[in-house]
Each structure stands twice: as structure tokens, then as C-alpha cells.
C-alpha distance (Angstrom), angle and dihedral (degrees) to the residues before:
residue distance angle dihedral
M1 . . .
L2 3.80 . .
Q3 3.79 114.0 .
G4 3.78 125.5 175.2
T5 3.77 138.4 -140.9
G6 3.80 86.0 -125.6
S7 3.78 144.5 -19.7
D8 3.81 120.0 -59.0
V9 3.82 95.1 22.7
G10 3.81 90.3 129.5
K11 3.82 102.8 -93.3
S12 3.81 94.0 138.0
V13 3.79 94.5 48.8
L14 3.82 93.2 44.8
T15 3.79 90.3 49.7
A16 3.81 89.2 53.6
A17 3.81 90.5 48.6
L18 3.80 92.4 49.9
C19 3.80 90.9 48.1
R20 3.80 90.0 54.1
I21 3.82 92.1 45.4
A22 3.81 92.7 49.8
R23 3.78 91.3 47.5
R24 3.81 90.8 51.4
R25 3.80 87.9 52.9
G26 3.78 90.4 57.4
L27 3.80 98.3 -102.6
S28 3.77 124.4 138.0
V29 3.81 99.0 -126.5
A30 3.80 134.4 176.8
P31 3.82 133.4 -174.6
F32 3.79 122.7 -127.9
K33 3.79 133.1 -172.9
P34 3.82 113.9 178.7
Q35 3.80 95.1 -158.6
N36 3.77 128.7 10.4
M37 3.80 132.3 179.1
S38 3.78 112.5 -153.9
N39 3.78 141.8 119.9
N40 3.79 89.5 -148.0
A41 3.78 103.2 93.0
A42 3.79 136.0 168.3
A43 3.80 127.9 -145.4
C44 3.81 113.6 -125.5
P45 3.83 120.5 -137.3
T46 3.81 90.5 -124.8
G47 3.82 91.4 49.2
G48 3.78 134.8 -89.5
E49 3.79 132.4 66.3
I50 3.80 138.5 -93.4
G51 3.80 135.6 177.3
R52 3.79 112.9 -70.7
A53 3.79 90.7 -125.8
Q54 3.80 89.1 64.1
A55 3.81 89.9 47.6
L56 3.81 89.2 54.6
Q57 3.81 90.4 47.2
A58 3.80 89.5 51.0
R59 3.78 89.0 52.3
A60 3.80 89.5 51.8
A61 3.80 88.1 52.3
G62 3.81 92.4 49.3
L63 3.80 93.3 -111.9
A64 3.79 136.6 122.3
P65 3.81 111.7 -113.8
H66 3.81 114.4 -95.3
T67 3.79 132.1 -172.1
D68 3.82 90.8 -120.8
M69 3.81 88.2 69.3
N70 3.83 91.2 68.0
P71 3.80 109.9 17.4
V72 3.82 96.5 173.5
L73 3.80 119.3 43.4
L74 3.80 121.7 174.8
K75 3.81 115.4 -159.2
P76 3.83 111.4 -167.3
Q77 3.79 113.5 -139.0
S78 3.80 99.2 168.9
D79 3.79 137.9 6.3
R80 3.81 90.2 -86.4
T81 3.80 107.7 25.5
A82 3.78 137.9 59.5
Q83 3.77 135.7 -177.3
I84 3.82 111.3 -113.4
V85 3.80 115.7 -136.9
V86 3.82 115.3 -171.6
Q87 3.80 120.6 -170.6
G88 3.78 89.0 -17.6
K89 3.80 99.3 -49.0
A90 3.79 123.6 109.0
L91 3.79 110.0 -128.4
H92 3.80 112.4 173.8
A93 3.77 144.1 -54.2
M94 3.79 118.4 -87.2
E95 3.77 136.9 -171.2
A96 3.79 112.6 -109.7
A97 3.82 93.0 -119.8
D98 3.81 92.0 51.4
Y99 3.78 91.6 48.8
M100 3.79 92.8 49.7
A101 3.79 90.4 50.9
N102 3.81 93.8 49.9
R103 3.80 107.4 27.8
D104 3.81 93.4 107.1
Q105 3.81 86.3 69.9
L106 3.81 86.7 71.9
L107 3.80 92.9 57.4
G108 3.80 91.0 93.3
A109 3.81 91.6 60.5
V110 3.81 90.4 44.7
L111 3.81 92.5 52.9
E112 3.81 91.9 44.9
S113 3.80 91.1 56.2
F114 3.80 93.3 42.7
D115 3.80 91.6 50.3
R116 3.80 91.9 52.6
L117 3.81 91.5 50.6
T118 3.80 94.7 47.3
A119 3.80 90.3 48.9
A120 3.81 91.9 51.5
H121 3.83 101.7 42.8
D122 3.80 141.3 48.8
L123 3.78 92.3 -132.6
V124 3.80 136.0 19.5
I125 3.80 118.6 -165.5
V126 3.78 111.0 -155.7
E127 3.79 123.4 -155.5
G128 3.78 120.4 -154.4
A129 3.80 125.6 -147.1
G130 3.79 125.7 -121.5
S131 3.80 108.8 -30.3
P132 3.81 139.0 -46.5
A133 3.82 86.0 -136.2
E134 3.81 88.7 75.0
T135 3.78 87.9 93.3
N136 3.80 92.0 170.2
L137 3.82 85.8 69.9
R138 3.81 96.3 45.9
D139 3.80 95.8 98.3
R140 3.83 109.8 91.5
D141 3.82 90.4 -0.1
I142 3.80 116.3 168.2
A143 3.82 98.5 166.9
N144 3.81 106.1 61.6
M145 3.80 131.0 3.3
G146 3.79 93.4 -3.5
F147 3.78 87.8 62.9
A148 3.82 96.0 37.2
R149 3.79 92.7 51.9
R150 3.80 93.1 44.6
V151 3.80 94.9 54.4
G152 3.81 98.8 28.1
V153 3.80 96.1 -122.2
P154 3.84 118.0 160.3
V155 3.80 117.1 -120.5
C156 3.80 133.2 -139.5
L157 3.82 111.1 -162.1
V158 3.82 118.8 -141.4
G159 3.81 123.8 -153.2
D160 3.81 126.4 -170.4
I161 3.80 113.1 -136.1
E162 3.83 93.4 -176.6
K163 3.80 90.5 73.4
G164 3.80 92.0 51.8
G165 3.79 127.4 -123.9
V166 3.80 94.7 69.2
I167 3.82 93.0 147.3
A168 3.79 90.8 53.3
S169 3.82 92.7 44.9
L170 3.81 94.5 51.6
V171 3.79 96.6 39.3
G172 3.79 90.9 40.2
T173 3.80 91.2 53.9
R174 3.80 88.8 54.6
K175 3.80 90.7 50.4
V176 3.81 99.6 48.2
I177 3.81 102.7 42.0
D178 3.79 119.1 78.2
K179 3.79 121.9 -99.9
K180 3.78 96.7 -104.0
D181 3.80 91.1 51.7
A182 3.81 90.7 47.0
A183 3.80 89.5 52.2
M184 3.82 89.2 62.3
I185 3.82 90.3 63.0
R186 3.80 109.7 87.0
A187 3.82 101.1 170.3
F188 3.79 144.6 -9.0
L189 3.80 139.6 -132.5
V190 3.81 129.2 -152.9
N191 3.80 111.7 -143.7
K192 3.85 137.3 -160.9
F193 3.82 99.8 19.7
R194 3.82 115.6 172.9
G195 3.78 120.7 -158.2
D196 3.81 133.9 5.6
L197 3.81 107.5 3.1
S198 3.80 91.8 -155.4
L199 3.80 89.2 67.7
F200 3.78 88.7 73.3
D201 3.82 97.0 50.3
D202 3.80 91.4 103.5
G203 3.80 89.9 48.2
V204 3.78 91.0 54.8
T205 3.80 90.7 48.8
E206 3.79 91.5 51.7
I207 3.81 93.8 48.5
E208 3.80 91.4 48.6
A209 3.80 91.5 49.5
R210 3.80 94.2 48.3
T211 3.82 97.1 42.9
Q212 3.81 103.0 28.7
W213 3.79 87.8 -135.3
P214 3.83 120.2 125.2
C215 3.79 120.3 -122.8
L216 3.81 111.8 -125.1
G217 3.78 95.5 -171.8
V218 3.79 150.9 -24.2
I219 3.80 105.9 -129.6
P220 3.80 118.1 -152.2
W221 3.77 122.4 -134.7
L222 3.81 101.4 -83.4
P223 3.84 117.3 -151.8
A224 3.82 90.1 -153.3
A225 3.81 89.6 70.9
S226 3.81 91.0 66.5
K227 3.82 90.0 56.5
L228 3.80 92.8 60.9
P229 3.81 126.4 87.4
A230 3.81 110.4 -88.2
E231 3.80 121.4 -135.0
D232 3.78 101.4 -168.0
A233 3.80 120.2 73.9
L234 3.83 87.2 -138.4
A235 3.80 85.0 79.7
L236 3.80 89.0 68.3
D237 3.79 92.3 65.5
K238 3.79 95.1 94.0
P239 3.83 135.2 122.8
P240 3.82 118.3 -85.2
A241 3.78 118.7 -89.6
P242 3.82 115.5 -90.4
A243 3.79 120.7 -91.1
G244 3.78 124.4 -114.0
K245 3.80 97.5 64.9
T246 3.80 122.0 130.8
L247 3.82 98.2 -124.5
K248 3.79 124.9 36.8
I249 3.81 118.5 -156.3
A250 3.79 122.8 -177.5
A251 3.80 127.5 -168.5
P252 3.82 124.2 -173.2
M253 3.81 114.3 -130.0
L254 3.80 99.8 -123.6
S255 3.79 117.9 -155.8
R256 3.83 93.5 -118.5
I257 3.79 97.4 28.8
A258 3.80 113.4 169.5
N259 3.79 135.2 -167.4
F260 3.79 91.0 7.7
D261 3.80 89.4 158.8
D262 3.82 84.1 86.2
A263 3.82 82.1 85.8
D264 3.81 96.4 56.6
P265 3.83 97.7 90.6
L266 3.81 90.8 49.2
K267 3.80 91.4 51.1
L268 3.81 90.3 55.7
E269 3.81 95.3 52.5
Q270 3.79 108.6 111.7
D271 3.81 99.4 -133.7
V272 3.80 99.8 32.9
A273 3.80 119.5 100.5
F274 3.80 104.7 -153.2
S275 3.81 117.1 -175.0
W276 3.79 132.3 -176.7
I277 3.80 108.2 -144.0
P278 3.81 109.8 -142.6
P279 3.81 122.9 -146.2
G280 3.77 113.6 -78.8
Q281 3.82 95.1 30.1
P282 3.81 125.0 99.4
I283 3.78 123.4 -123.3
P284 3.84 104.8 -100.7
R285 3.80 114.9 -105.6
E286 3.81 92.6 -133.1
T287 3.83 90.8 62.5
D288 3.82 114.8 127.7
V289 3.81 98.4 -166.8
V290 3.80 131.3 20.3
I291 3.80 115.5 -158.4
L292 3.78 121.8 -163.8
F293 3.77 106.7 -160.3
G294 3.78 128.2 -157.6
T295 3.77 125.3 -68.1
K296 3.78 136.2 -165.4
S297 3.81 89.9 -136.6
T298 3.78 115.5 37.2
L299 3.80 95.0 179.9
G300 3.79 92.4 43.6
D301 3.79 92.9 50.0
L302 3.80 92.9 44.5
A303 3.79 86.7 59.9
F304 3.82 90.3 44.5
L305 3.81 91.5 49.0
R306 3.79 91.0 51.7
A307 3.79 91.8 47.0
Q308 3.82 88.7 58.8
G309 3.80 92.7 48.2
W310 3.79 90.6 -118.5
D311 3.80 91.6 129.4
H312 3.82 89.7 66.6
D313 3.81 91.1 45.8
I314 3.81 93.4 50.4
I315 3.82 95.0 45.2
A316 3.82 91.4 47.6
H317 3.82 89.5 47.8
A318 3.81 90.6 52.4
R319 3.82 93.6 46.2
A320 3.81 89.5 52.3
G321 3.80 89.9 56.6
G322 3.79 98.2 -96.7
R323 3.79 122.5 145.5
V324 3.80 124.9 -111.0
L325 3.80 127.2 -170.2
G326 3.79 123.2 -171.7
I327 3.79 120.5 -164.8
C328 3.82 120.0 -160.8
G329 3.83 105.9 -47.6
G330 3.80 87.9 15.4
Y331 3.82 88.5 56.6
Q332 3.80 90.2 52.0
M333 3.82 90.6 51.6
L334 3.82 91.8 55.4
G335 3.80 91.9 62.3
R336 3.79 130.8 87.8
R337 3.80 96.4 -102.9
V338 3.80 143.9 4.6
S339 3.81 118.1 -157.0
D340 3.79 124.2 -169.5
A341 3.80 106.9 168.3
L342 3.81 92.1 160.2
G343 3.80 96.5 50.8
V344 3.81 91.0 -121.9
D345 3.79 92.3 148.9
G346 3.80 99.8 36.4
E347 3.78 128.6 -66.6
P348 3.84 113.0 14.2
G349 3.79 113.8 -103.7
D350 3.77 150.2 136.8
V351 3.80 114.0 -138.6
P352 3.80 139.0 161.4
G353 3.78 117.6 -102.6
L354 3.79 126.4 -145.6
G355 3.80 91.3 -77.2
L356 3.80 95.5 -135.4
L357 3.82 93.1 122.9
D358 3.80 124.8 44.7
V359 3.80 94.6 -126.1
E360 3.79 137.4 103.1
T361 3.80 129.8 -149.5
V362 3.79 127.8 -146.2
M363 3.78 115.7 -168.3
T364 3.81 115.7 -131.0
R365 3.78 133.3 -172.5
H366 3.80 91.2 -119.5
K367 3.79 113.0 94.3
D368 3.79 118.0 -155.0
V369 3.82 109.7 -145.0
R370 3.82 119.8 166.5
P371 3.81 145.5 112.7
V372 3.81 113.9 -101.2
I373 3.80 138.7 -165.2
G374 3.77 122.0 -163.4
V375 3.78 149.0 127.4
C376 3.79 123.3 -82.7
A377 3.79 110.3 -124.0
V378 3.81 89.7 -153.7
T379 3.82 100.2 53.4
G380 3.81 102.6 16.2
H381 3.80 90.6 -128.9
E382 3.77 124.8 130.6
T383 3.76 111.0 -110.5
S384 3.77 137.0 179.2
G385 3.76 137.4 -164.5
Y386 3.77 135.7 112.6
V387 3.78 143.2 -79.8
I388 3.79 123.2 -136.1
H389 3.79 114.6 167.5
A390 3.77 148.7 113.5
G391 3.79 120.7 -133.4
R392 3.78 138.7 54.7
T393 3.80 122.1 -112.6
A394 3.80 123.5 -158.1
G395 3.79 139.3 160.9
P396 3.82 143.4 108.5
D397 3.81 95.1 -65.4
T398 3.82 90.6 61.7
D399 3.82 85.4 73.7
R400 3.81 82.8 76.4
P401 3.83 99.7 52.5
F402 3.77 125.9 -166.9
A403 3.81 93.5 -137.7
R404 3.80 143.0 -7.2
F405 3.80 123.9 -132.1
Q406 3.81 104.8 -163.2
D407 3.84 102.1 -61.1
E408 3.81 94.7 -13.9
A409 3.79 123.3 97.7
D410 3.81 117.6 -145.0
G411 3.77 130.6 -161.4
A412 3.77 133.2 -15.4
R413 3.80 142.5 -102.3
S414 3.77 133.2 -154.0
P415 3.83 118.8 -115.1
N416 3.81 91.6 -99.5
G417 3.81 91.3 45.9
R418 3.80 94.2 -128.3
I419 3.82 94.8 109.0
A420 3.79 116.6 57.5
G421 3.76 138.8 166.1
T422 3.77 133.6 -168.8
Y423 3.78 141.8 172.1
L424 3.80 89.7 -144.6
H425 3.81 116.1 115.7
G426 3.80 123.2 -169.3
A427 3.80 97.7 26.5
F428 3.81 94.0 126.4
S429 3.80 89.6 62.9
G430 3.82 87.4 73.4
N431 3.80 108.5 89.8
A432 3.81 98.4 -150.7
F433 3.79 94.5 45.3
R434 3.80 93.4 46.0
A435 3.81 92.8 49.4
A436 3.81 92.3 49.4
W437 3.82 93.3 45.7
L438 3.80 91.7 49.5
E439 3.81 91.1 49.6
Q440 3.81 91.3 52.8
A441 3.80 89.5 48.1
G442 3.82 90.6 57.5
Y443 3.81 101.5 -92.0
E444 3.79 109.1 161.2
G445 3.79 97.6 -171.9
Q446 3.77 130.7 85.0
S447 3.80 113.5 -108.3
S448 3.79 111.6 -136.2
L449 3.80 98.0 160.1
D450 3.80 117.8 128.4
Y451 3.78 96.1 -162.8
E452 3.80 100.2 -176.4
G453 3.78 89.9 46.4
A454 3.81 89.5 49.2
V455 3.82 90.9 54.6
D456 3.80 92.4 50.7
T457 3.80 91.0 46.7
A458 3.81 89.7 50.6
L459 3.82 90.9 50.6
D460 3.80 90.3 52.1
E461 3.81 92.3 46.7
L462 3.79 89.9 48.5
A463 3.80 91.4 49.7
D464 3.82 90.3 48.7
G465 3.80 91.6 52.6
V466 3.80 94.4 46.9
E467 3.80 92.4 45.5
Q468 3.81 90.6 54.1
A469 3.80 93.0 49.1
V470 3.82 102.4 39.0
D471 3.79 132.1 62.0
I472 3.80 92.1 -122.7
D473 3.81 93.8 177.6
A474 3.79 90.9 56.1
L475 3.80 91.0 45.6
L476 3.80 92.0 51.6
R477 3.79 90.7 48.1
L478 3.80 87.8 62.6
A479 3.79 90.4 63.8
E480 3.79 114.8 106.8
A481 3.78 137.7 176.8
P482 3.82 107.5 -91.3
G483 3.79 108.9 -86.7
W484 3.78 94.6 -143.3
R485 3.84 90.6 60.7
R486 3.79 90.6 52.3
K487 3.80 89.7 50.5
A488 3.79 90.2 51.7
């Protein structure tokens, strides 16, 4: 099990790298994360949803994503509530305090999923959540030491030197957790080092002396990691794309933005300037296309969007002949009205949308989660991806769908075709579709990006870098049969 001294230390990426390394060594390997908090979710072929980080890890392991890989997924929909997804199925929304008081009741489902994975594979690599040093959360924990202790799985602790204070974070973790938790940690890794690795030799020696844990590697900052889909919205907080590109795409950073990795293929296109627009900043007037990505709370983010003044920017952009694309929750926002009488998506409400598409959305308790294959009505190209949404959208503009999945029409387009909405996630990963869509949007370059191939290349490059920096043999020797199964 990989645990971290904090969030965003690289646990997800290292788990993916280790899955790829183990697979290359001929092992049947699977990723596992007992509890994840993310609005970036992936639809599994057998049904249900998991965090996209676990889907990427499954890909690194050569597996299709499965709900057992992430049995508890928390999808925040307000500052205090989150939707609870257990073994792929959305249950209900819960206040954070209530969840914390009752989360140990989900341990049975977590152990069920873990047992199935360990029975089916040679190796399971477990990813923790947050940090075991958050001792105020230790009671009823199912994500870090609560899980590790319950199943008897050895832990390797990961510290992030890029943030600074890595000695204090590793040594401090040893000091604040109790002795039995500390005994589960067998080694540590230092991640994201920039520069001459030998300069940290004394740091490693000090950490080893203070913790009595061996260091199994100091991992350099690996450029391949930035080419992989990001799970955490913190990854969106980056400078705007450089000027001088032939097509300018802008995307507002919604407060509950979800599945924003839909943007990743566009960001890699050579002559596309893709910019995330942070709160408080207007959408630039020279923008060619505005994309509203998905959200876990359509009503909440409609209010957030209006509070930033983005509604005026988007409407003015559309009136000037600019293009607007809404994906999932973004599609719902483009319509005339969004109604959520049951509070499925957050607080109950009935509010006007942006009015750029002649459609209305009614939220329903049923959640549609599945992979899809179809033909884009805009470009004529076959495309594939997944849908993962609550709500039903209808209205005159749906007579001009965005895509067709077998006999099912998806999405809507305005009469002039410049405003479009779809429930389809992942479409931009398809090279032919993406190239055709960009051309229609005014792209003057020639797309040569093989996105899926680029992701696999990045996974291999990441695995190469980790394998050079880490004593993989020693790390694998730590692996043990789960103790709770032996006790049974």
C-alpha cells in the first residue's frame, strides 16, 4: 500500500507506474483504492463508476476498469455534502460529519472488493487517501491505516520534496501516528525531486535515522507525469496557454467541475491554445470556442458561473458568432431551465439556464452510467466514450442531436450549429473525431496527435523513470498475503 504524507504527493501516479512495472515483469496486477474523493469518474464496462485515477491505473495494469478497484467514491456536490458511490452505484448524498461518523459501516463492501481482487491477481497495489498523519480522522478510518491494519497490508510512505519540508513531513508522520500504525510502514519514497539527486543523500540519511524506515528511492520530477490525465482539480491551477496559436479555447473553472480530463487531448494539440479561466477573471474576447465541462452540481455551478459574470461573457460570445460546447452538466446549463425538485444534484431548485439551447433539464434519481459507441452528427465520425449523469434533457433543439448511440439520440444543437451540448464524455480522445471537430471550429492546423498512443507512451516513460529511481525488487519483497484472509 502506498500512503502519502499529504494529498497530491503523487500516490496515484506512482501506483500507475508500479502497475505498469509489475505488468512488464509478468505479474497479474490490479490497483485498489478503498476510498476516493473525486468528481472525475470513469464508467466501467460492466457498469458503475470509479475514480478516473483508478481507471488509468487499470489501464497501466492492462485491465478494464472495475468497480472493485474503488469501492467507495465520494463526489462532492457542495461544501458540506457529497454523493456516496459504493461498488459503482450512487446511493445518496450525505453531510460530511454524518459520513465521518458512519464510514466504518462501508468497510464490509471495501473488504469484499479487496478480497475479490486479491483472489484474482498476483499483486494488488493499494493507494491511500490524504495522509495517515491526519490523526483526527483516524477513528473509523477505511482509507489509510484503518484499512492497512484491518487487512495486514504493508505500507510504503511517500513524501513530496517539491512542496518543501519533506524531512519534517516524513519524520512528523512517524511522530504523530501511534506505534501500531507506524509498524505498518516498512519503507518510504521521496517523490518529485528536481536537480542533482546526490544533494539529498544527507536528507535521506536523516530521515532513515529518525524514522527507522529504509528509503527505497528518491524519484526525480518526471515530465511524463504531466502528460497523464489528472484527477485532482488542483491540476487546473496553471498559467494560460501561450498566445500565437490558431484556435483559442477557453473553459471556466467551475467550483464543482467534473471529468475535466475531457480537455486533455485538446491541451496536447500543437496549434490549440487551451486556457482554464479561473474565478474572478473574464473569458477573453478573442476566444474562438467556450467549453463548459461537467459538474457535480449543475444548479450550484450555474449560480457560481453567474457570480463570476461568466454568463454575460458566454452569451455575448455566442451573440457575436462564437462557438459554445457544453458537456454533461455544461450541456444542462446551456438550456432554458434546470429543475431539481428532489435535490438530486444538491439543494432543490428550479432556475433558468443560459438559454442558448432550446432544451430543459429535469433531474431524476436515476443515474445513467455506461460506455457508449456512436456516430457524431456534427462531424460524421464514429466516436466512443461514456455517459455518467443524472437528469433528462428534452426540447426542440434535441431534434438536431450531437451524436447517435445506436438508436439513441444524444445532445442538442442550435439552428446555426454554433451552440452544442452533449452528455458524451471522452469523445476528444478519438483522433478522427477530434481532428474533424477542430476543423469545424476553425482550426487551421493539421492534427497529428495520437492521444491514446500518447497516454500509453507516457505510462511507459513514467514506469521507466520510476524503475530507475526505486529499488523495485525490495518494494515487491514487502508484499504479503493479506493478513485478514489468513486470520479467516
